[in-house]
C-alpha positions as CSV (number, residue, x, y, z in Angstrom):
1,X,14.4,-13.1,0.4
2,X,12.0,-11.3,-1.6
3,X,9.5,-8.5,-0.2
4,X,6.0,-8.9,-1.8
5,X,3.1,-6.7,-1.4
6,X,0.1,-8.8,-2.4
7,X,-3.6,-8.8,-2.1
8,X,-6.8,-10.3,-3.1
9,X,-10.4,-9.4,-2.9
10,X,-10.5,-6.0,-4.3
11,X,-13.6,-4.0,-3.8
12,X,-15.5,-1.0,-2.5
13,X,-18.5,-2.8,-0.9
14,X,-18.8,0.7,1.8
15,X,-19.6,3.2,-1.2
16,X,-22.7,1.0,-1.9
17,X,-23.7,1.3,1.7
18,X,-22.7,5.2,1.4
19,X,-25.1,5.2,-1.5
20,X,-22.3,6.8,-3.7
21,X,-21.6,5.3,-7.4
22,X,-17.7,5.4,-7.7
23,X,-17.9,8.0,-10.2
24,X,-19.4,10.6,-7.5
25,X,-17.6,9.8,-4.3
26,X,-14.8,12.4,-3.4
27,X,-11.0,11.5,-3.4
28,X,-10.8,11.0,0.3
29,X,-14.0,8.5,0.3
30,X,-12.5,6.6,-2.5
31,X,-8.9,6.1,-1.0
32,X,-10.4,4.8,2.0
33,X,-13.2,2.9,0.4
34,X,-11.2,0.6,-1.8
35,X,-10.2,-2.3,0.1
36,X,-8.6,-5.8,-0.1
37,X,-7.0,-8.2,2.0
38,X,-3.2,-7.3,2.2
39,X,-0.6,-9.4,2.7
40,X,3.4,-8.3,3.3
41,X,5.8,-11.4,2.8
42,X,9.4,-12.1,3.1
43,X,9.7,-15.1,0.6
44,X,7.0,-17.7,1.8
45,X,6.6,-16.0,5.5
46,X,4.1,-13.8,5.8
47,X,5.3,-10.6,7.8
48,X,1.9,-8.8,8.6
49,X,-1.7,-9.4,7.2
50,X,-4.9,-7.4,7.5
51,X,-8.1,-7.9,6.0
52,X,-10.3,-5.3,4.5
53,X,-7.2,-2.9,4.0
54,X,-7.4,0.6,2.5
55,X,-5.1,-0.7,-0.7
56,X,-5.8,2.8,-3.3
57,X,-4.8,4.6,0.3
58,X,-1.5,2.6,0.6
59,X,-0.6,2.7,-3.2
60,X,-1.1,6.4,-3.4
61,X,1.2,6.8,-0.3
62,X,3.7,4.6,-1.7
63,X,3.7,5.8,-5.4
64,X,4.6,9.3,-3.7
65,X,7.2,7.4,-1.5
66,X,9.1,6.3,-4.7
67,X,8.9,9.5,-6.7
68,X,10.8,11.3,-4.0
69,X,14.3,11.8,-4.9
70,X,16.6,9.5,-3.6
71,X,18.6,12.0,-1.4
72,X,15.2,13.2,0.0
73,X,13.8,9.9,0.6
74,X,13.7,9.0,4.1
75,X,11.8,6.1,6.0
76,X,8.3,5.3,5.1
77,X,5.4,5.1,7.8
78,X,2.0,5.2,6.1
79,X,-0.4,7.7,7.4
80,X,-3.9,6.3,6.9
81,X,-6.9,7.8,7.3
82,X,-8.4,4.3,8.2
83,X,-6.1,4.2,11.2
84,X,-5.2,6.2,14.2
85,X,-1.8,5.0,14.4
86,X,0.7,5.8,12.0
87,X,2.9,3.2,10.8
88,X,0.7,0.2,9.8
89,X,3.1,-0.3,6.9
90,X,6.3,0.9,7.8
91,X,9.4,0.9,5.3
92,X,12.9,1.5,7.0
93,X,16.6,1.8,5.6
94,X,18.9,-0.8,7.8
95,X,22.4,-1.4,7.4
96,X,21.6,-4.0,4.9
97,X,19.1,-2.5,2.9
98,X,15.7,-1.6,3.1
99,X,13.3,-3.9,5.4
100,X,9.3,-3.8,5.6
101,X,6.9,-4.0,8.9
102,X,3.9,-2.9,10.7
103,X,3.6,-1.0,13.8
104,X,1.3,-3.4,14.7
105,X,3.7,-6.1,14.7
106,X,7.0,-3.8,16.0
107,X,9.3,-6.5,16.1
108,X,8.6,-8.2,12.8
109,X,10.5,-7.3,9.8
110,X,11.2,-8.3,6.3
111,X,14.8,-9.4,5.4
112,X,16.7,-6.3,4.1
113,X,16.3,-5.8,0.6
114,X,17.9,-3.7,-2.0
115,X,16.5,-0.3,-2.7
116,X,16.0,-1.2,-6.5
117,X,14.3,-4.4,-5.3
118,X,12.0,-2.9,-3.2
119,X,11.1,0.0,-5.8
120,X,10.4,-2.6,-8.4
121,X,8.1,-4.4,-5.8
122,X,6.4,-1.1,-5.0
123,X,5.7,-0.5,-8.5
124,X,4.5,-3.8,-9.4
125,X,1.9,-3.5,-6.1
126,X,0.7,0.0,-7.3
127,X,0.4,-0.6,-10.9
128,X,-1.9,-4.0,-10.0
129,X,-3.9,-1.7,-7.7
130,X,-4.3,1.0,-10.4
131,X,-5.8,-1.6,-12.5
132,X,-8.4,-2.8,-9.8
133,X,-9.6,0.8,-8.9
134,X,-10.0,1.2,-12.9
135,X,-11.8,-2.1,-12.6
136,X,-14.0,-0.9,-10.2
137,X,-15.1,1.8,-12.3
138,X,-12.8,4.8,-10.8
139,X,-10.3,6.8,-12.8
140,X,-6.8,5.2,-12.3
141,X,-5.3,8.6,-12.1
142,X,-6.4,8.4,-8.2
143,X,-3.1,6.8,-7.6
144,X,-0.2,8.4,-9.3
145,X,1.7,6.0,-12.0
146,X,4.5,3.6,-10.4
């Protein structure tokens, strides 16, 4: 199976409620306020989904994780400013490859995939989020290039 990170309805509706145009918002506010409905799939099977998820913050964290040298890259646990619990998105190495899940469904994981396959999907996701960030009117440099 293939792991996919997909999302829809990207936007930053809370910026308007805060009275902030994207150009004046701080990094922390932008990372939390650029949201979308996130779905993590294993092929056609939904592993975890969340509405109004901070996709910019996740994309930034995943881009940083992908850029770590192979020998130093451990498992990934998303530490979000929006969630008190660490691991809304988790990636761990297993005997058969890398699998993705969430602490909120601790027994549900994708099938293991190769590191190459996972990194390619993360890069695709990060590039898509960067484009949506730019479309909102925010410098896409907020998120490192994949």
